[in-house]
Structures are given as structure tokens and as C-alpha cells.
C-alpha positions as CSV (number, residue, x, y, z in Angstrom):
1,X,108.5,105.0,71.0
2,X,111.7,105.0,72.9
3,X,112.0,103.2,76.2
4,X,111.9,106.4,78.3
5,X,108.7,107.6,76.6
6,X,107.1,104.2,77.0
7,X,108.0,104.1,80.7
8,X,106.6,107.6,81.2
9,X,103.3,106.6,79.6
10,X,103.1,103.4,81.7
11,X,104.0,105.2,84.9
12,X,101.5,107.9,84.1
13,X,98.8,105.3,83.7
14,X,99.7,103.8,87.1
15,X,100.1,107.1,88.9
16,X,96.9,108.8,87.7
17,X,94.8,105.6,87.9
18,X,96.0,105.2,91.5
19,X,95.1,108.8,92.2
20,X,91.6,108.2,90.8
21,X,91.0,105.3,93.1
22,X,92.3,107.2,96.1
23,X,90.1,110.2,95.4
24,X,87.1,107.9,95.0
25,X,87.8,106.1,98.3
26,X,88.0,109.5,100.1
27,X,84.7,110.4,98.4
28,X,83.0,107.3,99.7
29,X,84.3,108.0,103.2
30,X,83.0,111.6,103.0
31,X,79.6,110.5,101.8
32,X,79.5,107.9,104.6
33,X,79.9,110.8,107.1
34,X,77.1,112.7,105.3
35,X,79.5,115.2,103.6
36,X,77.9,114.8,100.2
37,X,79.1,118.0,98.6
38,X,82.7,117.3,99.6
39,X,82.3,113.7,98.3
40,X,81.2,115.1,94.9
41,X,84.2,117.4,94.9
42,X,86.4,114.4,95.4
43,X,84.7,112.6,92.5
44,X,85.5,115.7,90.3
45,X,89.2,115.4,91.3
46,X,89.0,111.7,90.5
47,X,87.6,112.6,87.1
48,X,90.5,114.9,86.4
49,X,93.0,112.2,87.4
50,X,91.2,109.8,85.1
51,X,91.5,112.2,82.2
52,X,95.3,112.3,82.8
53,X,95.4,108.5,82.9
54,X,93.6,108.5,79.6
55,X,96.2,110.9,78.1
56,X,98.9,108.4,79.0
57,X,96.9,105.5,77.5
58,X,96.2,107.6,74.3
59,X,99.9,108.1,73.8
60,X,100.3,104.3,73.7
61,X,97.3,103.8,71.5
62,X,98.4,106.5,69.0
63,X,101.8,104.9,68.7
64,X,100.3,101.5,68.0
65,X,97.9,103.1,65.5
66,X,100.9,104.6,63.6
67,X,102.3,101.1,63.2
68,X,104.9,101.5,65.8
69,X,105.1,98.4,68.0
70,X,104.4,98.9,71.7
71,X,106.2,96.3,73.7
72,X,103.7,94.5,75.9
73,X,105.2,93.9,79.3
74,X,103.9,92.9,82.7
75,X,104.3,96.5,83.7
76,X,102.1,97.7,80.9
77,X,99.5,95.0,81.7
78,X,99.6,96.1,85.3
79,X,99.1,99.7,84.3
80,X,96.1,98.8,82.1
81,X,94.7,96.8,85.0
82,X,95.0,99.8,87.3
83,X,93.2,102.0,84.7
84,X,90.3,99.6,84.3
85,X,89.9,99.1,88.0
86,X,90.0,102.9,88.7
87,X,87.2,103.4,86.1
88,X,85.0,100.7,87.8
89,X,85.8,102.1,91.2
90,X,84.9,105.6,90.2
91,X,81.6,104.4,88.7
92,X,80.7,102.5,91.9
93,X,81.8,105.4,94.1
94,X,79.4,107.7,92.3
95,X,76.6,105.2,92.8
96,X,77.4,104.9,96.5
97,X,77.4,108.7,96.9
98,X,74.0,108.8,95.3
99,X,72.8,106.2,97.8
100,X,74.2,107.9,100.8
101,X,72.6,111.2,99.6
102,X,69.2,109.5,99.6
103,X,69.5,108.3,103.2
104,X,67.7,110.4,105.8
105,X,69.9,113.3,106.7
106,X,72.2,112.7,103.7
107,X,71.5,116.1,102.2
108,X,71.4,117.9,105.5
109,X,74.8,116.9,106.9
110,X,76.8,118.6,104.2
């Protein structure tokens, strides 16, 4: 993989993982206000961003599987860290939304 394609994959990981986390944070804030439907919509947007992040990661994994060496750099490690954190954050956000939904009035303040 040439340097430009590698950099695009790395930046795609960072960008889409960051979008995932941002959407999840917005979802939590909406749920906190009782806007459960809107919070769930944000989680769907986060899921779409996560799919895009996975596409970037898959490009790197495919290259490695073909026997083409992927240069491991601090930037690549940073990108992978963002992806892992965004997945965890998304999972926790979904749990928090479920909890807010169970609070009295959680389903009525949509």
C-alpha cells in the first residue's frame, strides 16, 4: 500500500471513530434530557460512522492478509486506539440510554 493510501486509511479510522464518539456523546445528552427517540437516532448515526471506520480498518487488514507489510506507526496505533474507544463508548452510550429510558418519565419526554 502506498503512503497516500495508508494515510487515507489511518485518517479514515481517526475521523470516523471520532464521529462515532461525538454522536454517542450527543445521544447521552439527549437521553439525559428525556429525548430518548432522538438519542436512539444519534446512536444509529454513530453506528453508520463505526461502519465507515471499520471499512478503513478492513483496508489495512486486507493488505496485511495479502502479505503486504503495513508500516506500524504511532499514528496507526493512535487510530486503532480511537476505534477501540469509540466501540466501547458506543456500547456504554446504548446502555445509558436504556437506563435513562427506564427512569420515570423517560418514555414520556420524547
